[in-house]
Every structure is written in structure tokens, then in C-alpha cells.
N, C-alpha and C positions, 0 to 999 in steps of 0.2 A: 695858538690859531690855526695849524694842521689837523688838529682834533675836530674840530669844528669844520672842516673843509671836508675833511672824511666822512661826516655825519650827514651834510648835506649831501655827499656824493653818493654815500649808498641809499638815504632817501631818495635821490633821483632815479638811481637806478632800481630801485625795488618801485617806485611808481612805474618806471618804463616796463619792469617786466609783468606788474600787474595789468597794464595796458594791453600788452601782448598776450596774455593769458585770456582776458574778454574776446578780444578782437579773434582769438583761434578758436571761440567756441561757436562762432557767426556759422551757418548753415552756408552750406558751398558746396553747388551740383556743379558737375563737370561735363561739359556736354558729351554726348555717346552718339556716334553715328548708328546708323539702321542696324547695319553689318555686327557691331558690337553687342548691341541689346541682344538681338536674335540667338548670337551664340551665346549669349550670358544667359539667355531663358530657358526654362525647359518644356515652355508652350508659348505659342502666339496664337491668341485668337480674336476672329470677329464675333461681335454678341450685341444684344442689347442690355443694358441695365434693366434690373426689372424690380430692384426693391433696393432699399438701406436701410441698415438697424444699426445706431448709435447706442453704445452702454460704457458702464465701467468695467475698469479690471475686474479680479478677485480684489485686491487690495485698497479699491476707489483711490487710485492716486492718479490713472490715466483713463481717458478716453478711446475709444477705438469704434471703427464702423465696418461690420461686416456689409459687404456689396453684392447682392445675388446679380448674376449674369447667365442670361439664357445664351449659350453659343450656337453660332449660324454657321459658323467656318472653322475647322483647326488648320490654321496658316502652319503651324508646327506643332509636333506631337501628335498626343492620341488620343484627346479627347473628344468623344462622339458628339457629333452636332445633336441638337436639340437638347443637350444635357445642359443642366443649371448648375453653375459652381459658386462658391462662395470665397471673395476677394476679401482679406481683412488689410485695414489700412490703418494708419494712428490718425487721431483726432476725430472731433464729430461734435454734437450737441445733445445733452441728455437734460430734458428737462431745462432749467434757467444757465445752464452752465455749457461754454464751448470750449473746445482746444483746438487751437490753428495749430498748425504743424507745416513750417514753412517747406515750400516743394513736395509736399505729399500729394498724389492724384486727387482732385475732386471730381466726383461722380452726380450725374443727375438722373432719376429714375426716365426710362424711356428714350433715353441716349445711348446712339448706334456708336460702337466704339472698336477701336485695335487694342488688344492687350498683349504685352509683353510681360509672361508671368513667369516666376519662379514657384518652385511649391516648399510648402512650409510643413509645418506638424499639423496635417489634415486640412490645410488650406493654401489658397495661392496668394501671393503677394506680388505687387506689380513689381516688374525689375528697371530699376533707375528712375526712381520714384516719379515725379508727373512727366517726367518724358518717355517713360514707358507705357502711358495710355495717351492714345490719339482720339479724337473725337472726329465722325465721319458725317460730313454733311454733304446733300446734294451730290454725291459720288467723290466729295475731295475731303482728303486727310487734312484735316482743318489747322493744326499744329505744326506739320508739317509741309503744308502749302504745295501739294502737289495732288494730282488725280486720286484715288483710292486704287486703281487698277497697278497704277506705277508701284506705288506704297508694297501692295502685296507681292509685284513681281521680285522686287529688292529683297522683300524677306525671304522669298521661295529660294532668291539666289544665293542665299547667304547661310542657309540651313545648313 
């Protein structure tokens, strides 16, 4: 009888560990302050999304998108105004296949944005996933729910 109890206990423990393992792979983002994102970023810019192009990686396993942004203002860093930069994000659509990456920043052509950026291999990546992209509409930093000028002042103060 004790052998059966041990087998059942082992099976229950195994099931619990399996469930905990499955839960641990769920994407979690920790809210970051403007100050911490500014310090973590090599560059912070205001710009306009010019275009996006999604493609497969070399091994045809992942889809990534290259987003071209025209820089209107370098708030932190040395990027030249009017320079067009490329930003790399995971996810996108190629033909009839879409890869959605939870918490990845999403862009729309013509969208005005503030971007917290880190430099990668000949490209930029958004700092802190979706938190590092702030949409600007009518002088308001939408996701931060504050006037654009206030956001820019906070970023400048944290440089």
C-alpha cells in the first residue's frame, strides 16, 4: 500500500512541477519608469514610422519586421535629425503566415512615436518591449497619458 501512495505522490509532484514549468514560460513584462527606460537606452528619439517590412529569418523559423523611422528629434543620443533608422522587432506577417509576439511593440505607417532604443548589430531594438514605444497623437503621449512636452522633459531630466 505504501508503494502505491509513493507512486501517487510522485505522480502528483511531477504534475505540479510540469504545471509550474508551463507557467514560467508565460511572457511577463515588468513595468518600467521613464527614468529607467531612458537610462537603459542608448538613444531616445521622436520620429515618424515610414515603412515596415516583415521577413523570415535565414532558417525560416521566425518572422521579424524591420521598421523604418524618420528621426525628427534626438532626445537622448547622437542620432541626426532627418536620418532614417531601422528598428528590428520580432513578429510580423509574411504572405499568409503571422507570428505574434506578446508584448512586442507594434507600429503603423505614418505613426508619430517616441522610441526608447538600444543598439544591436547594425540595427536598433526597442527597449522594454512595448513600453519603449509611445504613440503621439495631438500633442499627447498616448500610452503614458501625459502631454508630449512633459514626457520629453522627463526623458531629458533622466539622461
